[in-house]
C-alpha positions in Angstrom: 20.4 -135.0 1.6 19.4 -133.6 -1.8 15.9 -132.9 -0.6 17.2 -131.0 2.5 19.5 -128.9 0.2 16.5 -128.0 -2.1 14.4 -127.2 0.9 17.0 -124.8 2.2 17.3 -123.1 -1.2 13.5 -122.8 -1.3 13.4 -121.1 2.2 16.3 -118.8 1.3 14.3 -117.8 -1.8 11.3 -117.0 0.3 13.2 -115.0 2.9 15.4 -113.1 0.4 13.4 -112.9 -2.8 15.1 -111.3 -5.8 13.7 -108.0 -7.0 10.7 -108.3 -9.4 12.0 -105.6 -11.7 14.6 -105.7 -14.4 17.7 -103.8 -13.5 18.7 -103.2 -17.1 17.5 -104.9 -20.2 19.9 -105.1 -23.2 17.9 -104.3 -26.3 18.5 -106.4 -29.4 20.3 -104.7 -32.4 18.3 -104.0 -35.5 18.7 -106.9 -37.9 16.6 -105.3 -40.7 17.3 -101.6 -41.0 14.4 -101.2 -43.4 11.9 -101.5 -40.6 13.8 -100.9 -37.4 15.6 -98.0 -35.7 17.7 -98.0 -32.6 19.5 -95.2 -30.8 21.5 -94.8 -27.7 22.5 -91.6 -25.9 23.9 -90.3 -22.7 21.3 -88.8 -20.3 23.4 -87.7 -17.4 21.8 -84.3 -17.3 18.3 -85.7 -16.9 16.9 -86.4 -13.4 14.5 -89.3 -14.2 14.9 -90.1 -17.9 12.8 -93.2 -17.9 9.9 -91.4 -16.2 10.2 -88.6 -18.8 10.2 -91.1 -21.6 7.0 -92.7 -20.1 5.3 -89.3 -20.1 6.3 -88.7 -23.8 5.0 -92.1 -24.8 1.7 -91.5 -23.0 1.2 -88.5 -25.2 2.0 -90.1 -28.6 -1.2 -91.0 -30.5 -2.1 -94.7 -30.8 0.7 -95.7 -28.4 0.0 -98.1 -25.5 2.5 -98.9 -22.8 2.2 -102.7 -22.3 5.0 -103.2 -19.8 7.0 -101.2 -17.4 9.6 -103.3 -15.5 12.2 -101.5 -13.5 14.5 -99.8 -16.1 12.5 -101.1 -19.1 9.4 -99.9 -21.0 7.7 -101.8 -23.8 5.0 -100.0 -25.8 3.0 -100.9 -28.9 2.3 -98.2 -31.5 -0.5 -98.8 -34.0 -0.5 -97.2 -37.4 -3.4 -94.9 -38.2 -4.7 -96.4 -41.4 -3.4 -99.9 -41.9 -3.4 -100.7 -38.1 0.1 -102.3 -38.2 1.7 -102.6 -34.8 5.3 -101.6 -34.1 7.2 -102.5 -30.9 8.9 -99.7 -29.1 11.3 -100.6 -26.3 13.2 -98.3 -24.0 16.0 -99.4 -21.7 17.9 -97.2 -19.2 21.1 -98.1 -17.5 21.6 -96.0 -14.4 25.2 -97.3 -14.0 26.2 -95.6 -17.2 23.4 -93.1 -17.7 22.7 -94.5 -21.1 19.2 -94.6 -22.6 18.5 -97.0 -25.5 15.4 -96.8 -27.6 14.5 -99.4 -30.3 11.4 -99.2 -32.6 10.6 -102.1 -35.0 7.7 -103.0 -37.2 6.3 -106.4 -36.6 5.2 -106.9 -40.3 6.3 -105.8 -43.7 9.6 -105.3 -45.5 9.8 -101.5 -45.0 8.4 -98.8 -42.8 8.9 -95.6 -44.9 11.2 -94.3 -42.1 8.4 -94.3 -39.5 10.5 -96.0 -36.8 13.5 -93.7 -37.2 11.2 -90.7 -37.1 9.6 -92.0 -33.9 13.0 -92.5 -32.2 14.1 -89.1 -33.3 10.9 -87.5 -32.0 11.3 -89.1 -28.6 14.9 -88.1 -28.4 14.1 -84.5 -29.4 11.3 -84.2 -26.9 13.3 -85.8 -24.1 16.5 -83.7 -24.6 14.7 -80.4 -25.3 12.1 -80.6 -22.6 14.7 -79.7 -20.0 
């Protein structure tokens, strides 16, 4: 009986697979403010905010998008001189029209404000490009 039930579940999963993209990823809060920045804002007036953010990220030097999954983007930004890598995450919730951006250094105890500047730059470019 248990085998039959598992077989039916397997078949249902094949016939009605779940979507392969994330519908909305909740980004972690910044635990160490010294090397992390996080911002959230309303983007109702923007037509395709995540696509616009993707275009902005593609034009930031030393930034490589490593994952795009539904309403989520993960990019890695490498510093020019020391080659430190920062993680940049963007999540969009179409239900609430909220965009969340989080930038955090992987190493070190401080970032000299680089992550906050990066988040501010993306926000400025996104909101004033329309």
